[in-house]
C-alpha positions in Angstrom: -22.6 109.2 66.6 -24.4 112.5 67.3 -26.1 113.7 64.1 -25.4 117.4 63.4 -28.6 119.2 62.4 -29.7 122.7 61.7 -29.6 124.9 58.6 -26.1 125.7 57.5 -24.9 129.0 56.1 -24.9 129.4 52.3 -21.6 128.0 50.9 -20.1 127.9 47.5 -21.2 125.0 45.4 -18.5 122.4 44.5 -18.3 121.5 40.9 -16.6 118.6 39.1 -14.5 121.1 37.3 -13.3 122.4 40.7 -12.2 118.9 41.6 -10.8 117.6 38.3 -9.9 120.6 36.1 -9.3 123.8 38.0 -7.3 122.5 40.9 -9.5 124.4 43.4 -8.8 122.0 46.2 -5.2 121.1 45.3 -3.0 120.7 48.4 0.5 122.0 48.7 3.2 119.7 49.8 7.0 119.3 50.4 8.5 117.0 47.8 11.1 114.2 48.4 12.5 115.1 51.8 15.9 113.5 52.3 18.1 113.8 55.5 21.7 114.5 54.9 24.4 112.4 56.5 25.1 114.9 59.3 21.6 114.6 60.6 21.4 118.4 60.9 20.2 119.2 57.4 17.7 118.0 55.0 17.0 118.5 51.3 13.8 118.9 49.3 13.1 118.7 45.6 11.7 121.7 43.8 11.1 122.5 40.1 14.4 124.5 39.9 16.7 122.4 42.1 17.5 120.6 45.3 17.3 122.9 48.3 19.1 122.5 51.7 17.4 123.3 55.0 18.4 123.2 58.7 16.6 120.8 61.0 17.4 123.1 63.9 15.7 126.1 62.4 13.7 124.8 59.5 15.2 127.6 57.4 16.6 127.3 53.9 20.4 127.5 53.8 21.0 127.3 50.1 20.8 125.3 46.9 22.7 122.0 46.7 21.9 121.5 43.0 20.5 124.0 40.5 18.9 122.3 37.5 19.5 125.3 35.2 22.9 126.9 35.5 24.2 129.0 32.6 27.8 128.7 34.0 27.7 124.9 33.6 29.8 123.4 30.8 27.7 122.3 27.9 24.7 123.8 29.6 21.4 122.7 28.0 17.8 122.8 29.0 17.2 120.2 31.8 14.0 118.2 31.7 11.8 118.2 34.8 13.6 116.2 37.6 11.4 113.6 39.2 13.7 112.1 41.9 17.1 112.3 43.3 19.6 110.3 45.5 22.9 111.2 47.1 26.0 109.1 47.1 27.1 108.3 50.7 29.8 111.0 50.7 27.2 113.4 49.2 29.6 114.5 46.5 27.4 113.1 43.7 23.7 113.3 43.1 21.8 110.9 40.9 18.8 112.6 39.1 16.1 111.0 37.1 13.8 112.6 34.5 11.5 111.9 31.5 9.8 108.9 33.1 7.9 106.6 30.8 5.6 104.0 32.5 5.8 100.3 31.8 3.3 99.0 34.2 1.4 100.9 36.9 4.4 101.2 39.3 7.5 101.1 37.1 9.0 102.6 34.0 12.2 103.8 32.3 13.9 107.2 32.8 16.8 109.3 31.7 19.5 109.7 34.4 22.0 112.4 35.2 24.9 112.7 37.6 25.5 116.1 39.4 28.9 116.7 40.8 28.6 118.8 43.9 32.3 119.9 44.0 32.3 121.8 40.6 28.6 122.0 39.9 28.8 120.1 36.6 26.2 117.7 35.4 26.2 114.9 32.8 23.7 112.5 31.3 24.6 108.9 31.9 21.8 107.5 29.7 23.6 106.2 26.6 22.6 105.3 23.1 21.1 102.0 24.3 18.0 104.0 25.5 16.4 104.9 28.8 17.2 102.8 31.9 15.4 101.4 34.8 16.2 101.6 38.5 19.6 103.3 38.2 21.3 103.1 41.6 24.6 104.5 42.9 27.1 102.1 44.5 27.8 102.8 48.2 31.2 104.1 47.3 29.7 106.4 44.7 32.1 105.2 41.9 29.5 103.2 39.9 25.9 102.9 39.0 23.9 99.8 38.2 20.8 99.7 36.1 18.5 97.6 34.0 18.1 98.1 30.2 16.1 95.8 28.0 15.7 93.2 30.8 19.5 92.9 31.4 21.6 94.2 34.3 24.4 96.7 33.7 27.1 98.4 35.7 28.7 101.7 34.7 32.0 103.1 36.0 31.3 106.8 36.5 35.0 107.7 36.0 35.6 106.0 32.7 31.9 105.8 31.6 32.6 102.1 30.7 29.5 99.9 30.8 29.7 96.3 31.9 26.8 94.1 30.8 26.4 91.7 33.7 23.7 89.5 32.0 23.2 88.6 28.3 20.0 86.6 27.8 17.4 89.1 29.1 14.5 89.3 26.7 11.0 90.8 26.8 8.4 88.3 27.9 11.0 85.6 28.5 13.8 86.5 31.0 14.1 89.4 33.3 17.2 90.5 35.3 17.5 93.1 38.0 13.8 93.9 38.2 10.6 91.9 38.7 7.7 90.5 36.7 4.2 92.1 36.6 2.8 90.1 39.5 5.7 90.6 41.9 5.5 94.4 41.2 1.7 94.5 41.8 1.4 92.2 44.7 4.7 92.3 46.5 5.3 96.0 45.9 8.8 95.3 44.6 10.3 96.6 41.3 13.9 97.0 42.4 15.5 93.7 41.7 19.2 94.3 42.4 21.1 95.5 45.5 24.7 96.6 46.0 26.7 95.0 48.8 27.7 97.4 51.5 31.3 97.4 50.3 30.3 98.0 46.6 32.1 94.8 45.6 29.1 92.6 44.7 25.5 93.0 43.4 22.7 90.6 44.4 20.0 90.4 41.8 16.9 88.5 40.7 16.4 86.4 37.5 12.8 85.8 36.4 12.3 83.1 33.8 8.7 83.9 32.7 8.9 81.8 29.5 6.2 79.4 30.7 3.9 82.1 32.1 0.9 82.6 29.9 0.4 85.8 28.0 -2.5 88.3 28.1 -3.1 90.6 25.1 -4.8 94.0 25.0 -5.7 95.8 21.8 -4.5 99.4 21.8 -6.8 101.5 19.7 -6.2 104.7 17.7 -4.3 103.6 14.5 -5.6 102.3 11.2 -4.7 98.8 12.4 -4.8 98.7 16.3 -1.8 97.2 17.9 -1.7 94.3 20.4 0.1 94.8 23.7 1.1 91.4 25.0 2.6 90.7 28.4 3.0 87.9 31.0 0.2 87.6 33.5 -0.1 84.5 35.7 -3.8 84.0 36.6 -5.0 82.0 39.6 -3.8 78.4 39.5 -1.4 79.1 36.5 2.3 78.8 36.1 4.5 81.5 37.7 8.0 82.8 36.7 10.8 80.6 37.9 12.8 82.9 40.2 16.5 82.7 41.0 18.8 84.9 43.1 22.3 85.5 41.9 25.4 87.4 43.2 27.8 89.1 40.8 31.4 89.7 41.9 32.7 92.9 40.2 36.3 91.9 40.7 36.2 88.5 39.1 33.2 89.2 36.9 31.7 85.9 37.9 28.1 85.2 38.9 27.1 82.8 41.7 23.6 81.3 41.7 22.1 80.6 45.1 20.3 77.3 45.6 16.9 78.8 46.7 14.9 76.1 45.1 14.1 77.2 41.5 10.5 76.3 40.9 7.3 78.2 40.2 5.6 77.1 43.4 7.4 79.5 45.7 8.1 83.2 46.0 11.2 85.3 46.9 9.4 88.5 47.9 12.5 90.2 49.4 16.3 90.1 49.4 18.7 92.4 51.2 22.3 92.6 52.4 23.0 92.3 56.0 25.6 94.5 57.7 28.2 91.9 56.7 29.1 92.5 53.0 29.4 88.7 52.6 26.0 87.8 53.9 22.8 88.2 51.8 19.4 87.7 53.4 16.7 86.0 51.3 13.0 85.8 52.2 11.2 82.7 50.8 7.5 81.8 50.8 5.7 78.8 49.6 3.1 79.3 46.9 0.1 79.3 49.3 2.0 82.0 51.3 1.3 80.3 54.7 5.0 79.7 55.3 7.7 82.3 55.3 11.4 81.7 55.8 14.3 84.0 56.2 17.6 82.6 55.0 21.2 83.9 55.2 23.4 83.2 52.2 27.2 83.2 52.1 28.0 85.4 49.2 31.3 83.5 48.4 30.1 79.9 48.6 26.4 80.3 48.1 25.7 78.2 51.3 22.3 79.0 52.8 21.1 78.6 56.4 17.6 79.4 57.8 17.5 82.1 60.5 13.7 82.4 61.0 10.5 80.6 60.0 6.9 81.6 60.4 3.7 79.7 59.5 0.0 80.4 59.7 -3.2 78.4 59.1 -4.3 81.2 56.7 -1.4 83.2 55.2 1.7 85.1 56.4 2.1 88.7 55.4 5.4 90.0 54.0 6.8 92.0 56.9 6.3 95.8 56.7 9.7 96.1 58.3 12.6 93.8 57.9 16.0 95.3 58.7 19.4 94.3 60.1 20.8 96.3 62.9 24.3 97.9 62.7 25.5 95.6 65.5 25.5 92.8 63.0 23.8 90.5 65.5 20.1 91.3 65.3 17.3 92.0 62.9 14.1 93.9 63.5 10.9 92.8 61.8 7.1 93.0 62.1 4.8 90.0 62.4 1.2 89.1 63.1 2.3 85.9 65.0 0.4 86.9 68.2 -2.7 88.0 66.3 -1.8 91.7 65.8 1.0 93.2 63.8 3.9 93.9 66.2 7.6 94.6 66.2 10.1 91.8 67.1 13.8 91.8 67.8 15.5 88.6 66.7 19.1 87.4 67.3 20.8 86.0 64.2 22.3 83.4 66.5 18.9 81.8 67.0 16.4 81.6 69.9 13.0 83.1 70.1 12.2 86.6 69.0 11.7 89.3 71.6 8.3 91.0 71.1 8.8 94.7 71.6 5.3 96.1 71.1 2.3 94.3 72.6 -1.4 94.8 72.7 -4.7 94.6 70.8 -3.6 97.0 68.0 -1.7 96.8 64.8 1.7 98.5 64.3 1.7 100.0 60.8 5.4 100.5 60.2 8.8 101.4 61.7 9.9 104.9 60.8 13.4 104.9 62.3 15.7 103.1 64.6 18.2 104.9 66.9 20.6 102.1 67.9 22.8 104.5 69.9 20.0 105.6 72.1 18.2 102.3 71.9 14.9 103.7 70.6 12.5 102.6 67.9 10.1 105.1 66.3 7.0 103.6 64.8 3.4 104.3 63.6 0.4 102.3 65.0 -3.3 102.1 65.4 -3.0 101.9 69.2 -5.6 104.6 70.0 -8.0 103.4 67.3 -8.1 101.7 63.9 -9.1 105.1 62.6 -5.9 106.8 63.6 -2.3 106.2 62.7 -0.1 107.9 65.3 3.6 108.1 66.1 5.3 106.4 69.1 8.7 105.7 70.5 9.8 102.7 72.5 13.1 101.1 73.7 14.5 97.8 72.6 13.1 96.0 75.7 9.6 97.1 75.0 9.7 99.7 77.7 9.5 103.5 78.0 6.8 103.8 75.3 6.0 107.4 74.5 3.4 108.9 72.2 4.9 111.6 70.1 1.9 112.8 68.1 -0.2 115.2 70.0 -3.7 114.8 68.6 -5.8 112.1 66.9 -5.3 111.7 63.2 -3.2 110.2 60.5 0.6 110.7 60.6 3.8 109.9 58.7 7.3 110.8 60.0 10.5 111.3 58.1 13.5 111.2 60.5 16.9 112.7 60.3 19.9 110.4 59.9 20.8 110.8 63.5 17.2 110.5 64.7 17.4 113.9 66.5 14.6 115.4 64.4 11.7 114.4 62.2 9.3 116.0 59.8 5.7 115.0 60.4 2.9 115.0 57.9 -0.5 115.2 59.7 -4.0 115.0 58.4 -7.4 114.2 59.9 -10.8 113.6 58.4 -11.3 117.3 57.6 -7.8 118.7 57.6 -5.5 118.7 54.6 -1.8 117.9 55.0 0.2 119.8 57.7 4.0 119.5 57.6 5.8 120.2 60.9 9.3 119.9 62.2 9.9 118.3 65.6 12.7 117.1 67.8 12.8 113.4 68.7 10.8 114.1 71.9 7.9 115.3 69.8 8.3 119.0 70.5 7.1 121.2 67.7 9.9 123.4 66.3 8.3 124.9 63.2 5.3 124.5 61.0 6.6 124.1 57.5 3.4 124.0 55.5 -0.1 124.2 56.9 -2.2 124.6 53.7 -3.9 127.5 55.3 -5.3 128.8 52.0 -6.9 125.4 51.2 -8.4 125.3 54.7 -10.0 128.7 54.1 -11.3 127.5 50.7 -12.7 124.4 52.3 -14.5 126.6 54.8 -15.9 128.8 52.0 -17.3 125.7 50.2 -18.7 124.2 53.4 -16.3 121.2 53.3 -15.5 119.3 56.5 -18.5 117.4 57.6 -17.2 113.9 57.8 -18.3 112.2 61.0 -17.4 108.7 62.4 -19.4 106.1 64.1 -19.9 102.3 64.6 -22.8 100.1 63.5 -23.6 96.7 64.9 -24.7 93.9 62.5 -27.3 91.3 63.3 -24.4 88.9 64.0 -23.1 91.3 66.7 -20.1 92.5 64.7 -19.1 96.2 65.1 -18.1 98.0 61.9 -16.6 101.4 61.7 -18.1 103.9 59.3 -18.0 107.6 58.3 -20.9 109.7 57.1 -21.2 113.1 55.3 -24.5 114.8 55.7 -26.0 117.6 53.5 -25.1 121.0 54.8 -28.7 121.9 55.4 -29.4 118.5 57.0 -32.9 118.2 58.6 -33.5 115.1 60.7 -37.2 115.3 59.9 -36.6 114.8 56.2 -35.6 111.7 54.4 -32.5 111.5 52.2 -31.2 109.1 49.6 -28.0 107.2 50.8 -24.9 106.7 48.7 -22.3 104.2 49.9 -18.7 104.1 48.9 -17.0 100.7 49.5 -13.7 99.0 48.9 -13.6 96.0 51.3 -10.5 94.1 50.2 -8.3 92.2 52.6 -6.4 94.5 54.9 -7.6 97.6 53.2 -9.0 100.6 55.2 -11.2 103.4 53.9 -12.7 104.5 57.2 -9.7 106.4 58.6 -9.3 109.7 60.3 -7.4 111.1 57.3 -7.8 113.5 54.5 -9.5 112.0 51.4 -8.4 114.2 48.4 -10.5 114.0 45.3 -13.3 111.6 46.2 -13.6 113.5 49.5 -14.7 116.6 47.5 -17.0 114.6 45.2 -18.7 113.1 48.2 -19.2 116.6 49.7 -20.5 117.8 46.3 -23.1 115.0 46.4 -24.0 115.9 49.9 -24.5 119.5 48.8 -26.9 118.1 46.2 -29.0 116.3 48.8 -27.4 112.9 49.3 -26.2 111.3 52.5 -22.8 109.8 51.7 -21.4 106.9 53.9 -18.6 104.4 53.9 -18.0 101.4 56.1 -15.1 98.9 56.7 -16.6 95.4 56.8 -15.1 92.1 57.9 -11.8 91.4 56.2 -10.5 95.0 56.3 -7.4 96.1 58.2 -6.4 97.9 61.3 -8.2 95.5 63.7 -5.9 92.5 63.9 -5.3 89.3 62.0 -8.5 87.5 63.1 -10.8 90.3 61.8 -8.8 90.6 58.6 -8.4 86.9 57.8 -11.9 85.7 58.5 -12.6 86.0 54.8 -9.9 83.4 54.0 -11.0 80.9 51.4 -14.4 82.6 51.1 -13.7 86.1 49.7 -16.9 88.1 49.0 -19.3 86.3 51.3 -18.8 88.2 54.5 -18.0 91.5 52.7 -21.3 91.3 50.8 -23.3 90.3 54.0 -21.8 93.4 55.7 -22.7 95.6 52.8 -26.3 94.5 53.0 -26.3 94.8 56.8 -25.0 98.3 56.6 -27.7 99.3 54.1 -30.4 97.9 56.4 -28.9 99.5 59.5 -28.8 103.0 57.9 -32.2 102.3 56.2 -33.8 102.1 59.6 -32.8 105.7 60.4 -35.9 108.0 60.1 -33.9 110.5 57.9 -32.9 107.8 55.3 -35.1 106.9 52.4 -34.6 103.1 52.5 -36.0 102.8 48.9 -33.1 105.0 47.6 -29.8 103.4 48.7 -26.9 103.2 46.2 -23.4 101.8 46.3 -20.2 102.6 44.4 -16.7 101.0 44.3 -13.6 100.7 42.2 -11.5 97.5 41.7 -12.3 95.3 44.7 -14.9 97.9 45.6 -16.4 97.4 42.1 -16.6 93.7 42.8 -18.3 94.4 46.1 -20.7 96.9 44.7 -21.7 94.5 41.9 -22.1 91.6 44.2 -24.1 93.7 46.7 -26.8 94.9 44.1 -27.2 91.3 43.0 -27.3 89.4 46.3 -28.7 92.5 48.1 -31.2 93.5 45.5 -33.9 94.0 48.1 -31.9 96.9 49.8 -29.8 98.4 47.0 -31.5 100.4 44.2 -28.4 101.5 42.3 -24.8 100.4 42.0 -21.7 101.8 40.1 -18.8 99.4 39.5 -15.5 100.8 38.1 -12.9 98.3 36.9 -14.4 95.5 39.0 -13.1 91.9 39.4 -16.0 89.8 38.3 -14.4 86.4 38.8 -11.2 85.8 40.9 -10.3 83.1 38.3 -9.2 86.0 36.1 -7.1 87.8 38.6 -3.4 87.2 39.4 -2.3 84.2 41.4 -0.2 85.9 44.1 -3.2 87.9 45.3 -6.0 85.4 44.8 -4.1 82.3 46.1 -3.0 84.2 49.2 -6.7 84.6 50.2 -8.4 81.7 48.4 -5.7 79.1 47.7 -5.5 77.8 44.2 -8.7 77.2 42.1 -7.7 73.5 42.1 -7.8 73.4 45.9 -10.8 75.6 46.5 -13.1 76.0 43.5 -16.1 77.0 45.5 -14.1 79.9 47.0 -13.7 81.2 43.5 -17.2 80.6 42.2 -19.7 80.8 45.1 -19.4 84.6 45.3 -18.7 85.5 41.6 -21.2 88.0 40.3 -21.4 85.9 37.2 -23.5 83.5 39.1 -26.0 86.1 40.3 -26.6 88.2 37.2 -30.2 86.9 37.1 -30.9 88.6 40.5 -30.4 92.2 39.1 -33.5 94.3 39.8 -32.0 97.8 40.3 -29.9 100.2 38.2 -26.3 99.1 37.4 -23.5 101.1 35.8 -20.4 99.1 34.7 -17.2 101.1 33.8 -13.9 99.6 32.5 -10.8 100.7 30.6 -9.8 98.5 27.7 -6.1 99.0 28.6 -6.4 97.7 32.2 -3.4 95.5 32.8 -4.4 94.8 36.4 -8.1 93.9 36.4 -8.6 92.9 32.8 -11.3 94.2 30.5 -12.2 90.5 30.2 -14.0 90.8 33.5 -16.4 93.4 32.1 -17.0 91.4 28.9 -18.1 88.4 30.9 -20.3 90.5 33.2 -22.0 92.0 30.1 -22.5 88.6 28.7 -24.0 87.2 31.9 -26.4 90.2 32.3 -27.5 90.0 28.6 -28.0 86.2 29.0 -30.2 86.8 32.0 -32.2 89.4 30.1 -31.2 92.3 32.3 -30.8 95.9 31.3 -27.8 98.0 32.5 -25.5 100.8 31.5 -21.9 100.2 30.3 -19.1 102.7 29.6 -15.8 101.8 28.0 -12.7 104.0 28.2 -10.4 103.0 25.3 -6.8 102.3 26.1 -7.2 103.5 29.7 -5.6 101.5 32.5 -6.9 100.5 35.9 -6.8 104.1 37.2 -8.8 105.5 34.2 -7.1 108.9 33.9 -5.3 111.2 31.5 -6.5 114.4 29.8 -10.2 114.9 30.5 -10.9 111.3 31.3 -11.4 111.6 35.1 -13.7 114.6 34.6 -15.7 112.7 32.0 -15.9 109.6 34.3 -17.2 111.6 37.3 -19.7 113.5 35.1 -20.9 110.1 34.0 -21.3 108.7 37.5 -22.8 111.9 38.9 -25.4 111.9 36.1 -26.2 108.3 36.7 -26.7 108.9 40.5 -29.1 111.8 39.7 -31.1 109.7 37.2 -31.1 106.4 39.0 -31.0 107.1 42.8 
């Protein structure tokens, strides 16, 4: 990396209020882009309604749904709409509003149906209370939803509700959605799916009665309340998960024989193109074997169609879809050492590998079966970039559609003739552009020009990339932000940001939002800010990612110490003033680094850190460490609890008492270990705040705390 020197022009000084209160650096976006069925138009969500645009011109053509219409029957103030979905004939629009969170990723809402033909709207949330996951049937005549852990169906004509299940109960049985750990670790909250012909619904049943409970005290009342929920920690019992199919005509429910036990997972189910065939993905508890099964929705008979195993663990595929020909499925897999796209015949045989090379495919954006093209995002040019490509079904005619290095996403039209790209790079906020499927730019929809100018005024945009080589010969990617008046003849304190968890990437050629500006603010105040991706992180293939298997924390911490030593040898770094900061897994790594790396790290900040993996959920920890019963040293050898006596520098521990993900229990034990070892440290509690520690002035307060600590202790 070439270090940029010289005295910079005077720029405006970034403040924490700019970042967290004033919205000085707030980016503009385009919300909830949806292609219409004709493939020639798309819709976006605004505060006032759903607007319709032409793909061909990028111009607005009208309003599909106005949320406030005085001509509407029984017109009343409409709450802020948060999401929308069209029926397949686009004559009905399902709207959700008034979201109330349950866990970090799910919650209940009020739902409305808008009728396109006459412009009328009605609330379909009844006296029973707000609903979860309300979904239109493919024929648009019904909706299904979850209320109080039971699955319901409503006929939109008669408004009659059918209660599909009866025994759902909080903290015991769940229908149609998932338990806490599936939501967090398998990224799945929707737990029911309409068949393509609208005649059946496949859904999950979670029996979590044997899962142990975790309680959090919620402060604020005269007598604080206890919030109790099911949380399966490493090595403990899971929910028993079943898959069922409800037939709307007979009102009978069929249970599939997927092997009801708590030592397996069903991370995905989906209907094939055949409305009588349901696909079920099954994994063993250690997650080193994944099977895809096809179930007959009438008899319940199951047959395996694909199996994958690994010496470490198998990732849930980023893409798993059935083609319209009814004969093939497309999925991603790391089976050759990198994440690639495969085409598999449902009749059996080996899968055809479509993409190949020493790079990871990130995801499939769209499939044009008519033209035989697959559009996907990958790290082919560099782990730092995520760029858009097209390829045919034989793995030929590969074309790069994105025109410059950076971080892309792509939202394709229904007919794959157009796409809307979102582009950022390390120093560019989001740019939304409209393209045809050859990659040709048709129109820039939003370029955040005002924010770009504001960034220039504040001197933001100094993130540079490089690689460092450890003493073991491993190359690690990093980025660095230098003070605007950087002088290579001076020596500066160094402040590291880390995360480091399996498959995660922080060193990417992408825009960084709030912490990005905080890091630039610290640079303005005379700090060099850096970040590295150590062993175990993503974008570099399965071997690099999975080398931390059964030994999480060891190599990550070694790399954190190596990175500090590597930068500390630079003549412009004061090696006696190196600090480290992380959140969640990053808090675990920053804590472990100042303990085991006390000779190089002067200061550490840990926000919501895992302190022992024995306290974390079993799907995550057992995927990477196996069960504590199988691998106790993997859980204990790199727990900060065992190294509290090594603390020599300055340590700030921060945790929210309402953290349902990384429990406050972790912080309590760390405090106990440090006190037992006779060590002094600083500790901040945020009452009732969850893992993200936000709400009101909380984030501003937190960053004021951390900034002050850095000034005092680094």
